C-alpha positions, 0 to 999 in steps of 0.5 A: 805446646806442641801444635799438628800443624802439615808439612810444607812443600818446603819442608816435604822437600828440604826433609828428602833433600836431607835422607836423600844425602844420607842414603848417598853416604850410607852408600860409598860407607857401606861399599866392601872394601875389596870394590874398587871405587872411585872419589865420592862425590856428593857436592851435587847432593850436598847444594840440592840439601843446602837449597832445599833447606834454605828455602823451607827456613830451616837452615840451621835448626836442626832442631826442627830438620830431625822433626819435619824427617822423622815425619816423613818416616812414621806417617805424620806431620810434624809436632812444634816445638819451640828448640830448646836453648 
C-alpha cells in the first residue's frame, strides 16, 4: 500500500545533497577533453551527501532516497512503499 507523506527537511536535504553530488560528477565528466583539468576533488560533496543521508535515516536505503529525489523533480511528495526484497 502506498501512502503520500510530506518530505521532512532532513529528507529534502539528503535528496538535494545527492543531486549536487550527481551534478558535480556530471560536470567533471562532461568537460571537453581538450581542456586541461586538475584532479577531480569529490570529497566535500561526497561527505555532504553521506552526512545528509545519515541525518535523514536513509543511509543504505537507496530505494527511499531515489523516491525522494524523484519527488523533487515531479514536485510531489514521495510515495511510501516497503522496499522490495
